[in-house]
VMD Tcl script that draws the C-alpha trace (Angstrom):
set ca {
  {11.36 -108.44 -3.58}
  {10.04 -108.58 -0.08}
  {6.49 -107.80 0.89}
  {6.83 -105.07 3.53}
  {3.16 -104.83 4.49}
  {2.43 -105.24 8.19}
  {0.79 -108.51 9.16}
  {-2.96 -108.58 9.63}
  {-3.72 -108.76 13.33}
  {-6.27 -111.36 14.46}
  {-8.80 -108.76 15.60}
  {-8.58 -106.94 12.26}
  {-10.16 -110.01 10.68}
  {-13.34 -109.13 12.56}
  {-13.88 -105.97 10.52}
  {-15.89 -107.55 7.64}
  {-18.09 -109.40 10.14}
  {-18.56 -106.17 12.09}
  {-19.82 -104.40 8.95}
  {-22.22 -107.28 8.21}
  {-23.62 -107.05 11.75}
  {-23.90 -103.26 11.47}
  {-25.71 -103.51 8.14}
  {-28.12 -106.20 9.31}
  {-28.68 -104.35 12.57}
  {-29.48 -101.09 10.79}
  {-31.81 -102.87 8.35}
  {-33.58 -104.63 11.24}
  {-34.09 -101.32 13.05}
  {-35.37 -99.63 9.87}
  {-37.68 -102.54 8.99}
  {-38.45 -104.26 12.32}
  {-41.56 -106.00 10.96}
  {-39.51 -107.75 8.29}
  {-36.81 -108.66 10.81}
  {-39.43 -110.02 13.22}
  {-40.81 -112.36 10.58}
  {-37.28 -113.37 9.49}
  {-36.32 -114.26 13.06}
  {-39.63 -116.05 13.60}
  {-39.16 -118.10 10.41}
  {-35.58 -118.98 11.38}
  {-36.82 -120.24 14.74}
  {-39.64 -122.12 12.97}
  {-37.12 -123.94 10.76}
  {-35.00 -124.81 13.80}
  {-38.08 -126.24 15.50}
  {-39.00 -128.26 12.40}
  {-35.46 -129.60 12.08}
  {-35.20 -130.39 15.78}
  {-38.60 -132.11 15.82}
  {-37.90 -134.11 12.66}
  {-34.52 -135.24 13.98}
  {-36.15 -136.17 17.29}
  {-38.75 -138.31 15.51}
  {-36.03 -139.97 13.40}
  {-33.98 -140.59 16.55}
  {-37.01 -142.19 18.20}
  {-37.67 -144.43 15.19}
  {-34.04 -145.58 15.30}
  {-33.68 -146.10 19.07}
  {-37.18 -146.58 20.48}
  {-37.33 -148.42 23.78}
  {-39.94 -148.23 26.50}
  {-42.26 -145.65 27.97}
  {-39.59 -142.97 28.42}
  {-38.88 -142.99 24.71}
  {-42.59 -142.39 24.06}
  {-42.27 -139.13 25.98}
  {-39.30 -138.27 23.78}
  {-41.39 -139.02 20.71}
  {-44.21 -136.84 22.04}
  {-41.80 -133.97 22.69}
  {-40.23 -134.33 19.25}
  {-43.64 -134.50 17.55}
  {-44.83 -131.43 19.49}
  {-41.68 -129.54 18.48}
  {-42.20 -130.52 14.85}
  {-45.87 -129.47 14.88}
  {-45.05 -126.16 16.60}
  {-42.39 -125.45 13.98}
  {-44.84 -126.22 11.17}
  {-47.48 -123.96 12.74}
  {-44.90 -121.16 13.01}
  {-43.98 -121.69 9.35}
  {-47.55 -121.37 8.07}
  {-48.74 -118.82 10.66}
  {-45.81 -116.40 11.10}
  {-47.91 -113.74 12.83}
  {-49.09 -116.23 15.44}
  {-45.50 -117.38 15.82}
  {-44.30 -113.80 16.32}
  {-47.00 -113.22 18.94}
  {-46.03 -116.40 20.77}
  {-42.33 -115.59 20.67}
  {-42.99 -112.03 21.86}
  {-44.93 -113.33 24.86}
  {-42.14 -115.80 25.65}
  {-39.57 -113.00 25.39}
  {-41.58 -110.69 27.67}
  {-41.92 -113.49 30.22}
  {-38.17 -114.16 30.11}
  {-37.51 -110.44 30.65}
  {-39.93 -110.45 33.59}
  {-38.21 -113.42 35.25}
  {-34.74 -112.03 34.48}
  {-35.68 -108.63 35.93}
  {-37.18 -110.13 39.08}
  {-34.16 -112.37 39.64}
  {-31.80 -109.47 38.92}
  {-33.61 -107.30 41.48}
  {-33.43 -110.07 44.07}
  {-29.70 -110.48 43.39}
  {-29.12 -106.71 43.63}
  {-30.96 -106.55 46.94}
  {-28.90 -109.44 48.29}
  {-25.72 -107.53 47.35}
  {-26.91 -104.27 48.95}
  {-25.00 -104.80 52.19}
  {-21.83 -106.20 50.61}
  {-21.16 -104.55 47.26}
  {-21.22 -100.93 46.12}
  {-22.23 -102.02 42.59}
  {-25.63 -103.23 43.75}
  {-27.23 -99.98 42.54}
  {-26.11 -100.59 38.95}
  {-27.39 -104.18 39.16}
  {-30.72 -102.87 40.47}
  {-30.98 -100.28 37.68}
  {-30.36 -103.02 35.12}
  {-33.05 -105.16 36.73}
  {-35.50 -102.25 36.74}
  {-34.78 -101.54 33.05}
  {-35.39 -105.21 32.22}
  {-38.65 -105.20 34.19}
  {-39.75 -101.98 32.46}
  {-38.99 -103.50 29.07}
  {-41.01 -106.56 30.03}
  {-43.99 -104.47 31.09}
  {-43.80 -102.36 27.92}
  {-43.91 -105.50 25.79}
  {-46.78 -106.97 27.85}
  {-48.76 -103.72 27.59}
  {-48.18 -103.48 23.84}
  {-48.98 -107.13 23.13}
  {-50.24 -108.34 20.65}
  {-49.76 -105.24 18.46}
  {-46.09 -104.88 19.44}
  {-45.35 -108.45 18.40}
  {-45.19 -107.37 14.77}
  {-42.08 -105.26 15.38}
  {-40.57 -105.71 18.86}
  {-38.50 -108.84 18.13}
  {-37.08 -107.27 14.97}
  {-36.23 -104.03 16.76}
  {-34.50 -105.75 19.69}
  {-32.72 -108.11 17.28}
  {-31.55 -105.09 15.27}
  {-30.30 -103.26 18.36}
  {-28.42 -106.39 19.41}
  {-26.84 -106.78 15.97}
  {-25.94 -103.10 15.87}
  {-24.27 -103.09 19.29}
  {-22.46 -106.34 18.51}
  {-21.26 -104.88 15.21}
  {-20.01 -101.74 16.98}
  {-18.17 -103.86 19.55}
  {-16.57 -105.99 16.82}
  {-15.60 -102.88 14.87}
  {-14.02 -101.36 17.98}
  {-12.13 -104.60 18.64}
  {-10.93 -104.74 15.03}
  {-9.32 -101.31 15.39}
  {-7.38 -102.15 18.56}
  {-3.72 -103.11 18.27}
  {-3.16 -105.75 20.96}
  {0.60 -105.00 20.85}
  {0.08 -101.56 22.41}
}
mol new
graphics top color blue
foreach p $ca { graphics top sphere $p radius 0.5 }
foreach p [lrange $ca 0 end-1] q [lrange $ca 1 end] { graphics top cylinder $p $q radius 0.2 }
display resetview
């Protein structure tokens, strides 16, 4: 007896992952405060791990004044991670301010790029609209800080997961043979 089922296409394997992303994205949008703390704690653990590994690396390979700067950076990373672990609200506020600043810089650079393309490329308007949206998002976060820091990271994380899940789901339904 032969198995006559069609082979599973590579993109179809993305479907379970797409549903996980969609579920996590929806949950993060519904409960952005919980998602904000979850993201903040994940970052805190990464900082602790990175700092601890940096200190261990320094203990193993210490040599000279430059390595002391490496030790200082590793120790600062470790301490920051520990502070974020025990003070998640302060960590969320800090991360929200960093995110808003990144959006501000990204929007300003995007606007400068769009203006430089104005004479040469018809798509400069779309690039400028994207830059303006990024700047507006930055200003909204700055204006709402620190109150917004309890939910903004979780909401944006949820939107990102949701859109990624939708993209993966769409890809999983496409037959590359056609």
